[in-house]
ROLODO-169018 format. One record per residue (C-alpha): x, y, z; residue in three letters. Coordinates in steps of 0.1 Angstrom, whole numbers, plus 5000, padded with zeros to 4 digits. Layout:
# residues N
XYZALA ...
END
This chain:
# residues 123
053990687482UNK 057190557466UNK 056790407431UNK 056190037433UNK 057089807405UNK 055089487404UNK 056489187385UNK 053888947370UNK 054788607357UNK 052088447336UNK 050688377302UNK 049288647280UNK 045988467273UNK 045488327309UNK 042388487325UNK 043888507361UNK 046988667347UNK 044988917327UNK 042988997358UNK 046189067377UNK 047489297350UNK 044189487348UNK 044089517387UNK 047489697387UNK 046889897355UNK 043590037369UNK 045590157400UNK 048390307378UNK 050990077392UNK 054090007371UNK 054089647359UNK 056889427346UNK 055189137327UNK 057088817319UNK 055188597294UNK 056188247302UNK 055588127267UNK 058188367254UNK 060688357283UNK 060688087309UNK 060888177346UNK 064488177359UNK 065187877383UNK 066288127410UNK 063088317407UNK 060987997409UNK 062987887439UNK 062088217457UNK 058388137453UNK 058887777464UNK 060887877495UNK 058288127506UNK 054987957496UNK 055887587492UNK 056287367462UNK 052687237463UNK 051387597461UNK 052987657427UNK 051187357411UNK 047787407395UNK 045887077399UNK 043087207377UNK 045387267347UNK 045387047317UNK 049086987319UNK 048786857355UNK 046086607345UNK 047986497313UNK 051186437333UNK 049286227358UNK 050686437387UNK 047586367408UNK 048786007411UNK 052486087418UNK 054186177450UNK 056886437442UNK 059286607465UNK 060086977462UNK 062986927438UNK 060786707416UNK 057986967415UNK 060487247406UNK 061987027378UNK 058586947363UNK 057487317364UNK 060787437348UNK 060187187320UNK 056487267316UNK 055287607327UNK 051687507321UNK 051787327355UNK 052087667373UNK 049187817391UNK 049088167376UNK 049888447380UNK 052988457401UNK 053188817414UNK 056188977431UNK 056589317448UNK 060189327462UNK 060189047487UNK 056489007488UNK 054988717467UNK 051588577457UNK 050488287436UNK 047088297419UNK 044488577422UNK 045088757455UNK 043289097452UNK 043189147490UNK 046889107493UNK 047589327463UNK 045389597478UNK 047289577510UNK 050589617491UNK 049289947476UNK 047990107508UNK 050190397519UNK 052290317550UNK 051190537579UNK 053890757593UNK 053890907628UNK 054091277623UNK 
END
């Protein structure tokens, strides 16, 4: 199996982010962790998640930042959501996980497990 590097975007003290990190570490998968408190997500990287999974999927309606900003009462287009998230990463549903061109938002153990299965070869 070729070595797979997983990129995890999240917050160090966020329980779902920690669960994702633990998931991959237990399976001895190389992880590149980006702590969004120390280094914000690049606009191009965020755009990749939005294009694949939709702008609404990156927002965490249960987060305190979401409630404090009153986003439940606002109607935002995709550009508005991206601008808000870039300004305040606490609005993101975490973790954002990327393996090459494969992406997930939130806890997605079933998908991550599928990523790690060896690809069958016809021999």
